[in-house]
C-alpha positions as CSV (number, residue, x, y, z in Angstrom):
1,M,-5.2,-109.7,-50.9
2,P,-6.1,-112.7,-48.6
3,A,-9.8,-113.2,-47.7
4,E,-10.9,-111.7,-44.4
5,N,-13.3,-113.5,-42.0
6,A,-16.7,-112.1,-41.4
7,L,-16.0,-111.2,-37.7
8,G,-12.9,-109.2,-38.6
9,F,-14.7,-107.4,-41.4
10,L,-17.7,-106.5,-39.2
11,R,-15.4,-105.2,-36.5
12,S,-13.6,-103.0,-39.0
13,L,-17.0,-101.6,-40.2
14,D,-17.9,-100.9,-36.6
15,S,-14.7,-99.0,-36.0
16,G,-15.5,-96.7,-39.0
17,A,-13.0,-98.2,-41.5
18,S,-13.6,-97.3,-45.1
19,V,-15.1,-99.9,-47.5
20,R,-13.2,-100.9,-50.6
21,P,-14.8,-100.2,-54.0
22,V,-15.5,-103.9,-54.5
23,V,-16.5,-106.4,-51.8
24,V,-16.9,-110.1,-52.7
25,I,-18.8,-112.2,-50.1
26,F,-19.0,-116.0,-49.9
27,G,-18.8,-118.8,-47.4
28,P,-20.9,-121.7,-46.0
29,H,-22.7,-119.6,-43.3
30,A,-25.9,-118.3,-44.9
31,F,-26.9,-115.8,-42.2
32,L,-23.4,-114.3,-42.1
33,R,-23.3,-113.8,-45.8
34,E,-26.6,-111.9,-45.7
35,Y,-25.7,-110.0,-42.6
36,V,-22.3,-108.8,-44.0
37,L,-24.1,-107.6,-47.2
38,G,-26.7,-105.7,-45.1
39,A,-23.9,-104.2,-42.9
40,V,-22.0,-102.9,-46.0
41,V,-25.2,-101.5,-47.5
42,R,-26.2,-99.7,-44.2
43,H,-22.7,-98.4,-43.8
44,L,-22.6,-96.9,-47.3
45,C,-26.2,-95.6,-47.3
46,S,-25.5,-93.7,-44.1
47,D,-22.9,-91.8,-46.2
48,G,-25.4,-90.8,-48.8
49,F,-25.0,-93.7,-51.3
50,Q,-28.0,-94.8,-53.3
51,Y,-28.7,-98.6,-53.2
52,R,-29.3,-100.7,-56.3
53,S,-29.9,-104.5,-55.9
54,F,-29.7,-107.3,-58.5
55,Q,-30.1,-111.1,-58.4
56,V,-28.7,-113.6,-60.8
57,G,-30.2,-117.1,-60.9
58,A,-29.7,-120.3,-62.9
59,S,-31.0,-118.9,-66.2
60,G,-29.7,-115.4,-65.8
61,D,-26.5,-113.5,-66.6
62,F,-24.8,-110.4,-65.5
63,G,-26.0,-108.1,-68.3
64,A,-28.2,-105.9,-66.2
65,V,-25.5,-105.6,-63.5
66,L,-22.8,-104.7,-65.9
67,D,-25.0,-102.1,-67.6
68,E,-25.7,-100.5,-64.2
69,I,-22.1,-100.5,-63.2
70,R,-21.0,-98.9,-66.5
71,A,-23.9,-96.4,-66.7
72,L,-23.5,-92.8,-65.5
73,D,-26.2,-91.5,-63.2
74,L,-26.4,-87.7,-63.0
75,F,-28.9,-87.8,-60.2
76,S,-27.1,-90.4,-58.0
77,P,-23.3,-90.1,-58.5
78,K,-22.7,-92.2,-55.3
79,R,-24.1,-95.7,-55.8
80,V,-23.7,-99.0,-54.0
81,I,-24.7,-101.8,-56.4
82,A,-25.3,-105.2,-54.8
83,C,-25.6,-108.5,-56.8
84,R,-26.6,-111.7,-55.2
85,V,-25.6,-114.8,-57.3
86,L,-27.9,-117.7,-56.3
87,R,-26.5,-121.2,-55.6
88,S,-28.3,-122.6,-58.6
89,R,-26.2,-120.6,-61.1
90,R,-23.0,-122.6,-60.4
91,D,-24.5,-125.6,-62.3
92,R,-24.6,-123.6,-65.6
93,A,-22.3,-125.0,-68.3
94,S,-21.2,-121.4,-69.2
95,D,-19.4,-121.1,-65.8
96,A,-16.7,-123.4,-67.0
97,T,-16.0,-121.1,-70.0
98,D,-16.0,-118.0,-67.8
99,E,-13.7,-119.4,-65.2
100,A,-11.3,-120.6,-67.9
101,G,-11.2,-117.1,-69.3
102,G,-12.7,-117.8,-72.7
103,E,-13.5,-115.0,-75.1
104,A,-17.2,-115.7,-75.1
105,G,-17.4,-115.0,-71.4
106,A,-15.3,-111.8,-71.7
107,R,-17.4,-110.4,-74.6
108,G,-20.8,-111.4,-73.2
109,A,-22.4,-111.0,-69.8
110,G,-20.8,-113.9,-67.9
111,E,-18.3,-114.0,-65.1
112,G,-15.4,-113.3,-67.4
113,A,-16.9,-109.9,-68.3
114,L,-17.7,-109.3,-64.6
115,A,-14.1,-110.1,-63.7
116,E,-12.8,-107.5,-66.2
117,V,-15.0,-104.9,-64.7
118,I,-13.8,-105.7,-61.2
119,E,-10.2,-105.4,-62.4
120,G,-10.8,-102.1,-64.3
121,D,-12.3,-98.7,-63.7
122,R,-15.9,-99.2,-62.7
123,G,-16.9,-95.6,-62.3
124,P,-18.3,-94.0,-59.1
125,G,-19.7,-96.0,-56.3
126,H,-19.2,-99.4,-54.8
127,F,-20.0,-102.9,-56.0
128,V,-20.9,-105.8,-53.6
129,L,-21.0,-109.3,-55.0
130,L,-22.5,-112.1,-52.9
131,Y,-22.2,-115.8,-53.9
132,E,-24.5,-118.2,-52.2
133,R,-21.9,-120.9,-52.1
134,D,-18.8,-121.9,-50.1
135,N,-16.4,-120.2,-52.4
136,A,-16.4,-117.7,-55.2
137,P,-15.4,-118.8,-58.8
138,A,-11.6,-118.8,-59.4
139,R,-11.8,-116.1,-62.1
140,I,-13.6,-113.7,-59.7
141,R,-11.2,-114.5,-56.9
142,R,-8.2,-113.7,-59.1
143,A,-9.7,-110.4,-60.2
144,A,-10.7,-109.5,-56.6
145,D,-7.3,-110.4,-55.2
146,K,-5.7,-107.3,-56.7
147,S,-7.7,-104.5,-55.1
148,A,-11.1,-105.8,-53.8
149,M,-12.1,-107.1,-50.4
150,L,-12.8,-110.8,-50.1
151,V,-15.0,-111.8,-47.1
152,N,-15.2,-115.5,-46.2
153,C,-18.3,-116.2,-44.0
154,L,-17.1,-119.4,-42.2
155,R,-19.1,-121.1,-39.5
156,P,-18.0,-119.6,-36.2
157,F,-16.0,-121.5,-33.6
158,D,-17.4,-121.9,-30.1
159,N,-15.1,-119.2,-28.7
160,Q,-16.2,-116.8,-31.4
161,I,-19.9,-116.9,-30.6
162,I,-19.6,-114.4,-27.7
163,Q,-17.6,-112.0,-30.0
164,Y,-20.3,-112.2,-32.7
165,V,-22.9,-111.5,-30.0
166,Q,-21.1,-108.3,-29.0
167,V,-20.8,-107.2,-32.7
168,L,-24.5,-107.8,-33.3
169,A,-25.4,-105.9,-30.1
170,R,-23.3,-102.9,-31.1
171,A,-25.0,-102.9,-34.5
172,E,-28.4,-102.6,-32.7
173,G,-27.0,-99.8,-30.5
174,V,-27.3,-101.8,-27.3
175,R,-24.9,-103.0,-24.6
176,L,-25.2,-106.4,-22.9
177,T,-24.3,-107.7,-19.5
178,G,-22.2,-110.9,-19.3
179,D,-25.3,-112.8,-18.1
180,A,-27.4,-111.5,-20.9
181,A,-24.8,-112.6,-23.5
182,D,-24.6,-116.1,-22.0
183,L,-28.4,-116.4,-21.9
184,L,-28.6,-115.5,-25.6
185,I,-26.0,-118.1,-26.5
186,S,-27.4,-120.9,-24.4
187,R,-31.1,-120.1,-25.3
188,H,-30.4,-120.1,-29.1
189,D,-27.6,-122.7,-29.1
190,G,-25.3,-120.4,-30.9
191,D,-27.7,-119.6,-33.7
192,L,-26.5,-116.2,-34.9
193,G,-29.7,-115.5,-36.8
194,A,-31.9,-116.1,-33.8
195,I,-29.6,-114.1,-31.6
196,A,-29.7,-111.2,-34.0
197,N,-33.5,-111.4,-34.0
198,S,-33.7,-111.4,-30.2
199,L,-31.4,-108.4,-30.0
200,A,-33.4,-106.5,-32.6
201,K,-36.6,-107.0,-30.6
202,A,-35.0,-106.1,-27.3
203,A,-33.4,-102.9,-28.8
204,I,-36.9,-101.5,-29.5
205,L,-37.6,-101.0,-25.8
206,A,-34.0,-100.8,-24.5
207,D,-32.7,-97.9,-22.5
208,E,-29.6,-96.7,-24.2
209,S,-28.1,-95.5,-21.0
210,K,-28.1,-99.0,-19.4
211,P,-26.9,-102.4,-20.6
212,L,-29.4,-105.1,-21.3
213,G,-29.7,-107.7,-18.7
214,P,-31.4,-111.2,-18.7
215,G,-34.7,-109.6,-17.5
216,Q,-35.0,-107.4,-20.6
217,L,-34.3,-110.4,-22.8
218,D,-36.9,-112.5,-21.0
219,S,-39.7,-109.9,-21.4
220,P,-40.5,-110.5,-25.1
221,G,-40.5,-114.2,-24.4
222,G,-43.4,-113.8,-22.0
223,R,-45.8,-113.5,-24.9
224,R,-44.7,-116.5,-26.9
225,M,-44.4,-120.3,-26.6
226,P,-41.1,-121.2,-24.9
227,Q,-38.7,-122.8,-27.3
228,L,-37.8,-126.5,-27.0
229,F,-35.3,-127.1,-24.1
230,E,-35.8,-123.6,-22.8
231,I,-37.4,-125.1,-19.6
232,A,-34.5,-127.5,-19.3
233,D,-32.0,-124.6,-19.6
234,S,-33.8,-122.6,-16.8
235,L,-33.9,-125.7,-14.6
236,A,-30.1,-126.3,-15.1
237,R,-29.4,-122.7,-14.3
238,G,-31.5,-122.7,-11.1
239,R,-33.9,-120.0,-12.4
240,A,-37.0,-121.0,-10.4
241,A,-39.3,-118.1,-11.5
242,A,-38.4,-118.5,-15.2
243,A,-38.9,-122.3,-15.1
244,L,-42.2,-122.0,-13.4
245,A,-43.4,-119.3,-15.8
246,Q,-42.3,-121.3,-18.8
247,V,-44.0,-124.5,-17.7
248,T,-47.3,-122.6,-17.0
249,R,-47.2,-120.8,-20.3
250,S,-46.3,-123.9,-22.3
251,I,-49.2,-125.9,-20.9
252,A,-51.6,-122.9,-21.4
253,L,-50.5,-122.8,-25.1
254,G,-51.0,-126.5,-25.6
255,R,-48.0,-128.5,-24.7
256,D,-48.6,-131.8,-22.9
257,P,-47.3,-131.9,-19.3
258,L,-46.1,-135.5,-19.9
259,E,-44.1,-134.3,-23.0
260,I,-42.5,-131.5,-20.9
261,L,-41.6,-134.0,-18.2
262,S,-40.2,-136.6,-20.7
263,V,-38.4,-134.3,-23.1
264,E,-37.2,-131.5,-20.9
265,I,-37.1,-132.3,-17.2
266,I,-36.1,-136.0,-17.0
267,P,-33.1,-135.7,-19.5
268,V,-31.6,-132.6,-17.7
269,M,-32.1,-134.3,-14.3
270,R,-30.2,-137.4,-15.6
271,R,-27.3,-135.2,-16.8
272,M,-27.2,-133.4,-13.4
273,M,-27.2,-136.8,-11.7
274,V,-24.3,-138.1,-13.8
275,A,-22.3,-134.9,-13.2
276,A,-23.0,-135.1,-9.4
277,A,-21.9,-138.7,-9.3
278,M,-18.7,-138.1,-11.2
279,L,-17.9,-135.0,-9.2
280,A,-18.2,-137.1,-6.0
281,R,-15.5,-139.4,-7.5
282,R,-13.4,-136.3,-8.3
283,R,-13.6,-136.6,-12.0
284,S,-12.5,-133.7,-14.2
285,A,-14.9,-131.5,-16.2
286,A,-13.5,-132.9,-19.4
287,E,-14.3,-136.5,-18.3
288,I,-17.8,-135.4,-17.3
289,A,-18.4,-133.7,-20.6
290,S,-17.2,-136.9,-22.4
291,S,-19.7,-139.0,-20.4
292,L,-22.5,-136.6,-21.4
293,G,-21.4,-136.8,-25.1
294,A,-20.4,-133.1,-25.2
295,A,-17.3,-131.2,-26.1
296,P,-15.1,-130.3,-23.0
297,A,-15.8,-126.5,-23.4
298,S,-19.5,-126.7,-24.3
299,N,-22.2,-124.8,-22.4
300,F,-24.2,-128.0,-22.4
301,A,-21.7,-129.8,-20.1
302,S,-20.8,-126.8,-18.0
303,R,-24.5,-126.1,-17.1
304,A,-24.9,-129.7,-15.9
305,I,-21.7,-129.5,-13.8
306,E,-22.7,-126.1,-12.3
307,A,-26.2,-127.4,-11.5
308,A,-24.8,-130.6,-9.8
309,R,-22.6,-128.4,-7.6
310,R,-25.5,-126.0,-6.9
311,F,-28.0,-128.7,-5.8
312,G,-25.8,-131.4,-4.4
313,P,-26.2,-135.2,-4.8
314,Q,-28.7,-135.7,-2.0
315,R,-31.1,-133.0,-3.3
316,L,-30.8,-134.3,-6.8
317,E,-31.4,-137.9,-5.8
318,H,-34.6,-136.9,-4.0
319,A,-35.8,-134.7,-6.9
320,Y,-35.0,-137.5,-9.5
321,R,-36.9,-140.1,-7.5
322,R,-39.9,-137.8,-7.4
323,T,-39.6,-137.1,-11.1
324,C,-39.8,-140.8,-11.8
325,E,-42.9,-141.1,-9.6
326,L,-44.5,-138.3,-11.6
327,D,-43.7,-139.9,-14.9
328,A,-45.3,-143.2,-13.7
329,G,-48.3,-141.3,-12.3
330,F,-48.9,-139.3,-15.5
331,K,-48.8,-142.5,-17.6
332,N,-51.1,-144.6,-15.5
333,G,-53.5,-141.7,-15.0
334,R,-53.2,-141.6,-11.2
335,I,-52.1,-138.0,-11.2
336,K,-54.8,-135.7,-12.6
337,E,-53.5,-132.2,-11.8
338,R,-50.4,-132.4,-14.0
339,E,-49.5,-128.7,-14.1
340,Q,-49.6,-128.4,-10.3
341,A,-47.5,-131.6,-10.0
342,L,-44.9,-130.3,-12.4
343,C,-44.7,-126.9,-10.6
344,G,-44.5,-128.6,-7.2
345,L,-41.5,-130.7,-8.5
346,L,-39.7,-127.6,-9.7
347,I,-40.4,-125.7,-6.4
348,D,-39.1,-128.7,-4.5
349,L,-35.9,-128.8,-6.5
350,L,-35.2,-125.1,-7.0
351,G,-36.6,-123.9,-3.7
352,A,-34.3,-122.8,-0.9
353,G,-33.4,-125.2,2.0
354,A,-32.2,-128.7,2.5
355,P,-33.9,-131.7,0.9
356,P,-36.5,-133.5,2.9
357,A,-35.4,-136.3,5.1
358,Q,-35.6,-139.7,3.6
């Protein structure tokens, strides 16, 4: 049967679909490979299966795995056996023999013998085979095409990130508001591993009767160093309280105010200025994104455009002029109270009201 993508497979598990006796996992996305494996194991263990795990490296073979598959276990008739094949094993010369279907591979403990077990009667339980590579060997794919499930863990497209976030949230037993999902995606730049980690931490204190909002996702971050560009993201979104708290916390934990200004605030101010100038000339969102070096549908460009519309060109021009003055004052040593100066800049830009008169 044709390979299924990771998103479709995880959705089928979430809907309660049964798992085929053999599941072969591969693909270029390392986190998704491991997450799919963990999801299968959790799904089966919740039904009373006993879990056995194996790992095959460059100098190893499938002997122990084959023995476990063929062995009868009176105390655990329902087993899920997982085997992780490390990337280093694909360099072995014996793989060529196995994939070609040689007798040595079939009689021994190589992939030829493993393919025969996949094709035949394996006994009770399930077998999950994970390859740390972009594709499974041809012999294994041919064997699995007949009755097994092939799961290809491709890198998600931009429009799939939000769907993965929803699947990850359901796996943790939480619901997300639209703003919370957008915050996770923008904060972690679509990194599914970091998103899953944030959801797992938020689920510990979550109220199951209410969906998680941005406030609950921000709470764990109050005890850590803000990630790079997190201040810039809050500034572009117009989140005054979050930006001020992040600047204060970053400086308290050792970041240089000049570095925050140069790396986070000035670049995002420039992007907003470019977007505001092009909006004034009635340029399209696609043209603005192209000028910023971003894809037309990227969050990177859309945040700059939204911020330009929120603040307006006059307010941005005043704030950018003050930003340049702060940069010069930091470098020549004229400004001593750097934290207060940075916070004053953010309050001036993000605070309510019209810009000061020029």
